[in-house]
C-alpha positions in Angstrom: 0.3 0.1 0.0 3.0 2.7 0.8 4.5 1.5 -2.1 1.4 2.1 -4.3 0.7 5.7 -2.3 4.2 6.9 -3.2 3.9 6.3 -6.7 0.3 7.5 -6.7 1.7 10.8 -5.6 4.7 10.7 -8.1 2.1 10.5 -10.5 -0.2 13.5 -9.4 2.9 16.0 -10.4 2.8 15.9 -14.1 -0.4 16.1 -13.8 -0.3 19.3 -11.6 2.7 20.7 -14.1 0.5 20.3 -17.2 -3.1 21.9 -15.9 -0.5 24.6 -14.6 0.4 25.2 -18.0 -3.4 25.1 -19.2 -4.3 27.6 -16.2 -1.5 29.8 -16.8 -2.4 29.8 -20.5 -6.4 30.5 -20.4 -5.3 33.1 -17.9 -2.8 35.1 -20.6 -5.6 34.3 -23.3 -8.5 36.4 -21.7 -9.5 39.8 -22.1 -7.1 42.3 -20.4 -4.3 41.2 -17.4 -3.6 42.3 -14.0 -1.3 45.6 -14.3 -4.2 47.5 -13.2 -4.8 46.1 -10.3 -1.0 46.7 -9.1 -0.6 50.1 -10.1 -1.8 53.6 -8.8 -5.1 53.8 -10.6 -4.7 57.3 -10.0 -1.6 57.7 -12.0 -1.9 57.5 -15.8 1.5 58.9 -16.8 2.4 56.6 -19.3 6.1 56.7 -18.7 5.1 55.3 -14.9 2.8 52.5 -16.9 5.3 51.3 -19.1 7.7 51.2 -16.2 5.8 49.1 -13.7 4.8 46.7 -16.7 8.6 46.1 -17.4 9.8 45.9 -13.8 6.9 43.3 -12.6 7.3 41.5 -15.6 4.8 41.5 -18.0 6.8 42.4 -21.0 9.0 39.0 -20.2 8.9 36.0 -22.4 5.6 33.7 -21.6 7.9 31.2 -20.9 9.7 33.0 -18.6 6.7 34.5 -16.4 5.7 30.9 -16.5 8.7 30.2 -14.6 8.5 32.5 -12.5 5.0 32.1 -11.4 5.1 28.4 -11.0 7.9 29.3 -9.0 6.8 31.3 -7.0 3.5 29.3 -6.6 5.2 26.2 -5.1 6.5 28.7 -2.4 3.4 30.0 -1.5 3.6 32.9 -3.0 0.4 32.9 -4.9 0.5 36.7 -6.1 -1.4 40.2 -5.0 -4.9 39.9 -5.6 -5.4 43.0 -7.7 -9.2 43.1 -6.5 -8.6 42.9 -2.5 -5.0 44.3 -2.6 -3.7 41.7 -0.4 -1.8 38.8 -0.8 -3.9 35.8 -2.5 -3.5 33.5 0.2 -4.7 35.9 2.9 -8.1 36.0 1.0 -8.2 32.4 0.2 -7.3 31.3 3.9 -10.6 34.0 5.0 -13.3 32.3 2.3 -12.0 28.7 3.1 -13.1 27.6 6.5 -16.6 28.3 5.3 -16.2 26.4 2.4 -14.9 23.4 4.5 -17.8 23.9 6.8 -20.3 23.4 3.6 -18.6 20.6 2.5 -18.4 18.4 5.7 -21.8 19.3 6.7 -23.0 18.7 3.4 -21.4 15.0 3.9 -22.8 14.7 6.9 -26.3 15.1 5.8 -25.1 13.2 2.8 -24.2 9.8 4.5 -27.1 10.2 7.6 -29.6 10.5 5.2 -28.3 7.5 2.6 -28.0 5.1 5.0 -30.5 5.4 6.3 -32.9 6.0 3.7 -30.8 3.1 1.7 -31.1 0.7 4.7 -35.1 0.9 4.7 -35.4 1.1 1.3 -33.3 -2.3 1.1 -35.1 -4.1 4.2 -38.6 -3.3 2.6 -38.0 -3.7 -0.9 -41.3 -3.0 -3.3 -43.3 -1.3 -0.4 -45.0 1.9 -0.3 -42.3 3.6 1.5 -40.0 2.1 -0.1 -41.9 3.7 -3.7 -42.0 6.8 -1.7 -38.2 7.3 -1.0 -37.3 6.2 -5.0 -39.9 8.9 -6.1 -38.2 11.3 -3.3 -34.7 9.9 -5.1 -35.8 10.8 -8.7 -36.7 14.1 -8.3 -33.5 15.2 -6.3 -31.9 13.6 -9.3 -33.8 15.1 -11.9 -33.5 18.7 -10.8 -30.2 20.4 -11.2 -28.6 22.2 -8.0 -29.3 25.8 -9.1 -32.9 25.2 -10.0 -32.8 23.5 -6.3 -31.0 26.3 -4.8 -34.1 28.9 -6.4 -36.6 26.6 -5.2 -35.3 26.1 -1.3 -34.5 30.1 -0.8 -38.1 30.8 -2.4 -40.2 28.4 0.0 -37.9 27.7 3.2 -36.1 31.3 3.7 -39.2 33.6 2.2 -42.4 31.6 2.7 -41.6 29.8 5.8 -38.8 31.4 7.2 -37.0 28.6 8.8 -33.2 29.4 6.9 -31.4 32.6 6.4 -31.2 33.3 2.5 -27.5 34.3 2.6 -24.5 34.8 4.6 -22.7 32.6 6.5 -23.4 34.5 10.6 -25.8 37.2 11.7 -23.6 40.2 11.7 -25.1 41.5 15.6 -23.4 38.4 17.1 -20.0 38.1 19.3 -17.6 35.9 17.7 -16.8 33.0 19.4 -20.3 32.3 21.7 -22.6 29.2 21.7 -25.1 31.7 19.6 -22.1 32.3 17.6 -21.9 28.7 16.2 -25.8 28.1 16.4 -25.8 30.8 13.9 -23.4 29.5 11.5 -24.8 26.2 11.9 -28.5 28.0 11.0 -27.3 30.1 8.1 -25.3 26.4 6.5 -27.8 24.2 6.9 -30.1 24.6 3.3 -27.0 25.1 1.3 -25.8 21.9 2.9 -29.1 20.1 2.1 -29.1 21.5 -1.8 -25.3 20.2 -2.0 -25.7 17.1 -0.9 -29.1 16.3 -2.5 -28.0 14.2 -6.0 -25.1 12.5 -3.9 -27.8 11.6 -1.4 -30.5 10.2 -3.9 -27.6 8.5 -5.7 -26.3 6.5 -2.4 -29.4 5.9 -1.3 -30.3 4.0 -4.6 -26.7 2.5 -4.3 -27.2 0.9 -0.7 -30.5 0.3 -1.1 -29.9 -2.5 -4.5 -26.8 -3.4 -2.9 -28.5 -4.7 0.3 -31.2 -6.5 -1.9 -28.7 -8.3 -3.5 -26.5 -9.3 -0.8 -29.4 -10.4 1.1 -29.7 -13.4 -1.6 -26.2 -14.5 -1.3 -24.8 -18.0 -0.2 -23.6 -16.3 3.2 -27.1 -15.0 4.2 -28.9 -18.5 3.4 -26.2 -20.1 5.9 -26.5 -17.5 8.6 -30.2 -17.5 8.2 -30.3 -21.7 8.6 -28.2 -21.5 11.9 -31.1 -19.3 12.8 -28.9 -15.9 13.3 -32.0 -13.2 13.9 -32.7 -11.5 11.0 -31.7 -7.9 12.7 -28.2 -8.6 13.2 -27.8 -10.3 9.8 -28.9 -6.9 8.4 -27.0 -4.7 10.7 -23.6 -6.9 10.9 -23.4 -9.3 7.7 -25.3 -7.5 4.8 -24.1 -4.3 6.1 -20.7 -4.7 6.2 -20.2 -5.8 2.9 -22.7 -3.2 1.6 -21.4 0.2 2.8 -17.8 -1.0 1.8 -17.9 1.0 -2.1 -19.8 4.1 0.0 -16.7 4.5 2.0 -14.8 4.6 -1.1 -16.7 7.2 -2.4 -15.6 9.8 0.1 -12.8 10.9 -1.6 -14.4 11.7 -4.8 -16.8 13.2 -2.8 -15.1 15.6 -1.1 -13.5 17.0 -4.0 -17.1 17.0 -6.1 -18.3 19.2 -3.1 -15.4 21.7 -3.1 -16.4 22.3 -6.6 -20.0 21.9 -6.6 -19.7 24.9 -3.5 -18.9 27.8 -6.6 -23.1 27.7 -7.9 -24.4 27.2 -4.6 -22.2 29.7 -2.6 -23.2 31.9 -5.4 -26.5 31.5 -5.0 -26.5 31.5 -1.2 -24.3 34.9 -1.5 -22.0 31.9 1.1 -18.7 33.6 1.6 -16.7 30.8 0.4 -14.3 29.8 -2.4 -17.1 28.9 -4.3 -18.5 32.5 -4.6 -14.6 34.1 -4.3 -14.2 32.1 -7.7 -16.9 33.6 -9.8 -15.9 37.0 -8.0 -12.4 36.8 -9.4 -13.4 36.0 -13.1 -16.2 39.0 -12.9 -13.2 41.2 -11.6 -11.2 40.1 -13.6 -8.6 38.8 -11.2 -6.3 36.8 -12.5 -4.0 35.8 -9.7 -6.7 34.7 -7.4 -8.6 32.5 -10.0 -5.2 31.0 -11.7 -4.9 30.2 -7.7 -8.1 28.7 -6.6 -8.3 26.5 -10.1 -4.7 25.4 -9.0 -6.3 24.4 -5.6 -9.5 23.3 -7.0 -7.3 20.7 -9.7 -5.4 19.7 -6.6 -8.1 18.6 -4.3 -9.5 16.7 -7.2 -6.0 14.6 -8.0 -6.0 14.2 -3.8 -9.5 12.9 -3.5 -8.6 10.5 -5.8 -6.3 9.5 -4.2 -7.8 9.0 -0.8 -10.7 7.1 -2.7 -8.2 4.3 -4.1 -6.5 4.2 -0.7 -9.6 3.7 0.9 -10.9 1.3 -1.4 -7.7 -1.4 -0.6 -8.6 -0.5 3.3 -11.6 -1.7 3.2 -11.8 -4.4 0.6 -8.4 -6.3 2.0 -9.2 -8.8 -1.2 -8.1 -5.6 -3.4 -4.1 -5.5 -3.8 -2.8 -2.2 -4.7 0.4 -3.4 -4.8 
């Protein structure tokens, strides 16, 4: 397993280099550049602008500019945000706790609901409750997340007034108090439900079908012949086999949720890196945009690696070496 993990980590390096070339090229192909955000906006003297362009390296050949950007990036210097006039690392570090909180809550909601509904449907197939859960799942799979977010805001925020429609915490609450954390939880629940709805639906159906399939296998018939209670057969023998694939999805889920948060955070005006990403595109904040794209790409590769490792851990039959 260690050899496999090390080999996969080495394999991520050429992928990240290729991604960095694509990100840098796309940033250069986009209209304008970030020079206007790095110089004094009140000084329109052409000589000053030409001097700053030369000083900041905008006149260097593209390979030199790429090398300088990558070298600084590896050392943790992501450049300066042309919109916020502060280092990009500071901007991202301010936003990323909100996105991580949203992603973790969405994962918790997804796995808890999928586990409860999948277990019920798998143990009671083709009943009214199973069909009702299947109907809910198909609706969640059919509705795009941005449409679901709009409906959720209208119904649960404006109509029922159960959840706030934007922000991450009430602004009048003192930081660090119990009321503050309850407010944060209250603000994140609705976007987390919308973000995890599609995964919940697919995992519920997956777990249901796997439980039904496993309940017909020989080891279950053997357990029943020995007089093992059905409750123990489902909760121990069947569930242990059926839950293995869901565990391996965890790595993929985390990267997918971070990426999916871009749309959800924007609709809910939730101040995370998803909203920051679209804000960077709108304002041509290229240093922030490039850093976020590299971050999301790295998380995707890391998520795939974690999923592969988990698969080898939970299922000893897999020989990754």
